[in-house]
C-alpha positions as CSV (number, residue, x, y, z in Angstrom):
1,G,0.0,0.6,-0.4
2,I,2.9,2.4,-0.3
3,I,2.9,4.7,-3.2
4,E,7.0,5.1,-4.6
5,Y,7.9,7.6,-7.4
6,I,10.1,6.0,-9.7
7,D,13.4,7.9,-11.7
8,S,13.7,6.4,-15.0
9,D,17.7,5.2,-14.0
10,E,15.7,3.2,-10.9
11,E,13.9,1.6,-13.3
12,E,16.1,0.1,-15.6
13,S,16.7,-2.9,-12.9
14,L,13.3,-2.8,-11.3
15,L,10.0,-5.6,-12.4
16,I,7.3,-3.9,-12.6
17,A,3.7,-5.0,-12.9
18,F,0.3,-3.6,-15.0
19,D,-2.2,-4.5,-12.4
20,N,-3.3,-7.1,-10.3
21,H,-4.4,-9.2,-12.7
22,D,-0.9,-8.8,-14.2
23,I,1.2,-10.2,-11.0
24,T,-1.0,-13.3,-11.0
25,K,-1.5,-14.4,-14.4
26,R,2.6,-13.7,-15.2
27,N,3.9,-15.1,-11.2
28,L,6.9,-13.3,-11.3
29,N,8.9,-11.9,-8.9
30,F,7.9,-8.2,-9.3
31,T,9.2,-5.4,-7.4
32,H,6.1,-2.9,-8.2
33,C,3.0,-2.0,-9.7
34,E,1.7,0.7,-11.8
35,I,-0.9,2.9,-9.9
36,D,-2.8,2.5,-12.8
37,K,-2.0,0.9,-16.1
38,A,-2.3,3.8,-18.2
39,L,0.8,5.0,-16.7
40,M,3.3,2.6,-18.2
41,L,2.8,5.9,-21.2
42,G,4.5,8.8,-20.8
43,I,3.2,12.4,-20.8
44,C,3.4,12.5,-24.6
45,A,2.1,9.1,-25.2
46,S,-1.1,9.8,-22.8
47,L,-2.2,12.1,-24.9
48,I,-2.5,9.6,-27.5
49,P,-6.3,8.6,-27.6
50,Y,-6.4,5.0,-28.7
51,S,-3.1,4.6,-28.3
52,D,-3.3,0.7,-27.9
53,H,-4.3,0.2,-31.7
54,N,-1.6,1.8,-33.2
55,Q,1.4,0.2,-34.5
56,A,4.0,1.3,-31.8
57,P,6.6,3.3,-33.7
58,R,3.2,6.0,-34.4
59,N,3.5,6.0,-31.2
60,V,6.8,6.8,-30.3
61,Y,7.1,9.8,-33.7
62,Q,3.5,11.2,-32.1
63,S,5.3,11.5,-29.0
64,A,8.1,14.0,-30.2
65,M,5.9,15.8,-32.5
66,G,2.9,16.6,-29.9
67,K,5.9,18.4,-28.0
68,Q,6.2,20.8,-31.3
69,A,2.4,20.9,-31.1
70,M,1.2,24.9,-31.3
71,G,-1.4,26.2,-28.7
72,L,-0.9,28.5,-25.9
73,Y,2.8,27.2,-24.5
74,A,1.6,29.7,-21.3
75,T,-1.9,31.1,-20.0
76,N,0.1,34.3,-19.0
77,Y,1.6,35.0,-22.4
78,Q,0.7,38.4,-22.5
79,D,2.7,39.2,-20.1
80,R,5.5,37.4,-20.5
81,I,8.3,39.0,-22.4
82,D,10.1,35.5,-23.9
83,S,13.0,35.2,-27.0
84,F,10.0,33.8,-29.8
85,S,7.3,32.0,-29.4
86,H,4.0,30.8,-31.6
87,I,0.2,31.1,-30.4
88,L,-2.3,29.3,-31.9
89,H,-5.3,31.9,-32.8
90,S,-8.7,29.8,-30.7
91,P,-7.4,26.4,-30.0
92,Q,-10.2,23.5,-29.6
93,K,-10.6,21.3,-26.6
94,P,-10.5,17.7,-28.4
95,L,-13.3,15.8,-29.4
96,V,-12.3,12.9,-28.4
97,K,-9.8,13.1,-25.2
98,T,-7.8,10.5,-22.7
99,D,-8.3,9.9,-19.2
100,T,-4.8,11.9,-18.8
101,M,-6.1,15.3,-20.0
102,D,-7.7,15.5,-17.0
103,T,-5.1,15.3,-14.9
104,F,-2.2,17.6,-16.7
105,Q,-5.8,20.0,-17.4
106,F,-4.7,19.4,-20.9
107,E,-8.1,21.7,-21.9
108,N,-7.5,25.0,-19.8
109,M,-4.4,25.1,-22.6
110,P,-4.7,23.1,-25.7
111,S,-3.1,22.6,-28.8
112,G,-5.3,22.3,-32.0
113,V,-8.6,22.5,-34.0
114,N,-11.0,20.2,-34.6
115,A,-10.9,20.0,-38.2
116,I,-13.7,18.0,-40.2
117,V,-11.3,15.3,-42.0
118,A,-12.1,13.8,-45.8
119,I,-10.0,10.0,-46.2
120,A,-9.8,10.6,-50.1
121,C,-7.2,11.3,-53.9
122,Y,-8.9,13.9,-55.2
123,G,-7.3,16.1,-58.4
124,G,-3.5,14.5,-57.2
125,Q,-2.8,17.0,-55.2
126,N,-2.5,14.9,-52.0
127,Q,-0.2,12.3,-53.0
128,E,2.8,11.3,-50.6
129,D,1.3,12.6,-47.2
130,S,1.0,16.3,-48.2
131,V,-2.4,16.8,-47.7
132,I,-5.4,19.6,-49.7
133,M,-6.3,22.1,-47.0
134,N,-10.1,24.2,-47.7
135,Q,-8.3,27.8,-48.7
136,S,-12.4,29.3,-47.2
137,S,-11.0,27.0,-43.7
138,I,-8.0,29.1,-43.6
139,D,-9.7,32.6,-44.2
140,R,-12.1,32.1,-41.4
141,G,-8.9,31.6,-39.6
142,I,-8.4,28.1,-39.0
143,F,-5.0,26.7,-38.2
144,R,-4.2,30.5,-38.1
145,S,-1.7,31.3,-35.6
146,S,0.5,34.8,-34.2
147,F,4.3,34.7,-34.3
148,Y,6.3,36.7,-31.2
149,R,10.3,37.6,-31.1
150,T,11.5,40.3,-28.9
151,Y,14.6,42.3,-30.0
152,K,16.9,43.1,-26.6
153,D,19.6,46.0,-26.2
154,E,21.2,47.5,-23.0
155,Q,23.0,51.3,-22.6
156,K,26.4,49.5,-22.3
157,Q,29.1,51.7,-20.3
158,Q,32.5,50.5,-22.7
159,G,35.3,52.3,-20.0
160,V,35.3,56.2,-19.8
161,S,35.0,57.9,-22.9
162,N,32.3,55.7,-24.7
163,K,29.3,56.1,-23.3
164,E,26.0,54.4,-25.5
165,V,22.3,56.4,-24.7
166,F,18.5,55.3,-26.1
167,E,17.5,57.7,-29.1
168,K,16.7,58.8,-32.0
169,P,20.3,59.1,-34.0
170,D,20.8,62.5,-35.9
171,K,22.5,62.2,-39.3
172,K,24.4,65.6,-38.3
173,E,26.4,64.2,-35.3
174,C,26.6,60.1,-36.5
175,L,28.9,58.1,-38.0
176,G,27.8,54.8,-39.6
177,M,23.8,56.0,-40.1
178,S,21.7,53.1,-41.6
179,L,19.6,52.9,-44.8
180,G,16.7,52.0,-42.4
181,D,13.4,53.7,-41.8
182,Y,14.3,56.0,-38.5
183,S,10.7,57.1,-38.3
184,K,9.5,54.7,-36.4
185,I,10.7,55.4,-33.1
186,D,10.6,58.3,-30.7
187,K,13.3,61.2,-29.4
188,D,13.8,58.5,-26.5
189,G,14.8,56.2,-29.3
190,L,11.9,53.5,-28.7
191,A,9.6,52.3,-31.0
192,L,5.8,53.3,-30.1
193,S,2.9,50.5,-29.7
194,G,1.4,49.6,-32.0
195,S,3.4,50.8,-35.4
196,F,4.0,49.2,-37.8
197,V,7.3,47.6,-39.8
198,T,9.1,45.9,-42.4
199,E,12.4,44.3,-42.3
200,N,15.2,47.2,-41.9
201,D,13.2,49.3,-40.1
202,I,15.0,50.6,-36.9
203,I,13.1,50.0,-33.7
204,I,15.9,50.5,-31.2
205,G,17.2,53.5,-31.5
206,K,21.2,54.2,-29.9
207,T,24.0,55.8,-30.2
208,T,27.8,55.0,-28.9
209,T,30.1,58.2,-28.1
210,V,33.0,58.4,-30.1
211,P,36.4,60.7,-30.0
212,I,35.5,63.4,-32.5
213,D,36.4,63.3,-35.8
214,E,37.9,66.4,-38.7
215,K,33.7,66.3,-39.8
216,G,32.6,66.4,-36.2
217,F,30.6,63.6,-35.5
218,N,30.9,62.3,-31.9
219,K,28.7,59.4,-32.4
220,K,28.6,56.4,-33.6
221,D,24.4,54.8,-34.9
222,T,24.9,51.5,-32.9
223,S,20.6,51.1,-33.1
224,T,19.1,48.1,-33.6
225,S,16.8,46.8,-36.8
226,L,14.0,44.4,-37.3
227,R,15.4,40.9,-39.2
228,H,15.5,40.4,-42.9
229,N,12.3,39.3,-44.5
230,E,10.1,39.8,-41.6
231,Q,7.5,42.6,-40.6
232,G,4.9,42.8,-38.4
233,T,3.6,45.2,-35.5
234,I,5.4,46.6,-32.3
235,D,3.2,44.7,-29.5
236,K,5.0,45.8,-26.7
237,V,8.3,47.6,-25.3
238,M,9.7,47.9,-21.9
239,L,12.3,49.9,-20.2
240,T,14.3,48.2,-17.4
241,S,17.4,47.7,-15.5
242,N,19.4,44.1,-15.8
243,E,21.1,42.7,-12.8
244,H,24.0,45.7,-13.2
245,G,21.8,48.1,-12.6
246,V,22.8,48.7,-16.8
247,C,19.5,50.4,-18.3
248,M,17.9,47.9,-20.5
249,T,14.9,47.8,-23.6
250,K,12.8,45.1,-24.5
251,T,10.4,45.3,-27.7
252,R,8.7,42.5,-28.7
253,V,7.0,42.3,-32.4
254,R,3.9,40.5,-33.0
255,S,3.4,39.1,-36.7
256,I,0.2,37.0,-38.1
257,R,0.5,33.4,-39.5
258,I,-1.4,32.1,-42.2
259,P,-1.6,28.6,-43.1
260,E,0.0,28.4,-46.9
261,M,1.8,25.7,-49.1
262,G,4.8,23.7,-47.3
263,D,3.0,23.7,-43.8
264,K,3.3,21.0,-41.9
265,F,-0.1,19.9,-40.1
266,S,-0.4,16.7,-38.1
267,S,-3.4,14.7,-36.6
268,R,-2.3,13.1,-32.5
269,H,-1.3,9.4,-34.8
270,G,2.2,10.5,-35.8
271,Q,0.4,10.8,-39.3
272,K,2.8,14.0,-40.3
273,G,2.1,16.0,-44.0
274,T,2.4,19.5,-45.4
275,I,0.0,21.6,-47.5
276,G,0.2,20.1,-51.4
277,I,-2.1,22.7,-52.3
278,T,-5.1,25.1,-50.8
279,L,-9.1,25.0,-52.7
280,P,-11.8,27.4,-52.6
281,Q,-14.5,25.5,-50.5
282,E,-16.1,25.3,-54.4
283,D,-13.8,23.4,-55.8
284,M,-13.6,20.7,-52.5
285,P,-15.6,17.3,-52.4
286,F,-18.8,17.6,-50.5
287,T,-21.5,15.5,-48.7
288,V,-25.2,14.9,-49.3
289,E,-26.0,16.9,-45.8
290,G,-23.3,19.5,-47.7
291,I,-20.3,19.7,-45.6
292,V,-17.4,20.3,-47.0
293,P,-13.9,19.0,-45.5
294,D,-11.3,21.3,-44.1
295,I,-8.5,19.2,-44.5
296,I,-8.6,16.2,-47.3
297,I,-5.7,13.6,-47.0
298,N,-4.5,10.7,-48.5
299,P,-5.6,7.2,-47.9
300,H,-2.9,5.5,-49.0
301,A,-1.3,6.9,-45.7
302,I,-3.6,4.7,-43.6
303,P,-2.9,1.1,-44.1
304,S,1.2,1.1,-44.6
305,R,0.9,2.9,-41.3
306,M,-1.5,1.1,-38.9
307,T,-2.5,3.6,-37.2
308,V,-5.9,1.9,-37.1
309,A,-6.4,4.5,-33.9
310,Q,-6.9,7.5,-35.8
311,L,-10.1,5.9,-37.7
312,I,-11.6,4.8,-34.5
313,E,-10.4,9.0,-33.4
314,C,-13.1,9.7,-36.3
315,V,-15.5,7.7,-36.3
316,T,-15.4,8.7,-32.4
317,G,-15.1,12.6,-32.9
318,K,-18.0,12.1,-35.2
319,C,-20.2,10.8,-32.8
320,A,-19.4,13.5,-30.5
321,A,-19.8,16.3,-33.0
322,L,-23.5,15.0,-33.6
323,N,-24.1,14.0,-29.9
324,G,-22.8,16.8,-28.6
325,N,-20.2,15.5,-26.0
326,I,-16.8,15.1,-25.4
327,R,-15.7,11.5,-25.4
328,K,-13.0,9.8,-24.0
329,A,-10.9,7.3,-25.1
330,I,-10.2,4.3,-22.7
331,F,-7.1,2.6,-22.5
332,K,-7.8,-1.3,-22.0
């Protein structure tokens, strides 16, 4: 009756039974017994519905890909200033869930969308693990996300004469001015929240004091510009000091990411694929009730991969949608 927490290194030298039935049936010298047989799975594997109906390698693939799933990585992401992050717009609770999801409170921070999926060959654009996606669904906002990137700079004191200051550089007294647009920053060198910026726009203005040259320049431009090939909106600007008391600023830029050809998507069964083409709703197949799919996957992905659990989840998910309740995938 004692619960003992076992480290994965300790587990190597133990013999663990799944349940009481396992102890009587196999009659081995077991050292421990699982609290519940479903706990033989790790966190990622326990999120796979009907995982006992999948070929084992598929569960391994999904356990790796589940960590890459886009959703809410933290409930206070708007207050955090991380280096970079992706946030899925309007993520949904899964219609088919496992018991473990309740334990992890997975539904409070879901990653994914309940999509309408057709399994069909349709026009040859979903060959070899590619998928066809409904462009009209994309226009309505399915799988849309925000990408946040933070730019950071400090006012360092380099020696006695070289002093760094956050300010808007003036071309009359500054060396090395870049070709970027300085209009997005204020006189304090900080960008205005809500302003739209494109590549090479200056988002943190900074100058460094240098010895006066023959032209009378006594400052050097050391501003920070937006990365090449990126654009977005200034989401948040923070002015603070680091652990050494040095003035520091962080500027977070937000950009919207919309699904397009080449983007990767996956089910919860290691069935990954990229968008081969997007078709408008009027070019997509439809059922007798007029239901149009969001995604069309290829039927050849199912037999050789033996992801029977995906088919069971599809049927259970349809049942849950028609009945209006969430179904649990019971681990047998």
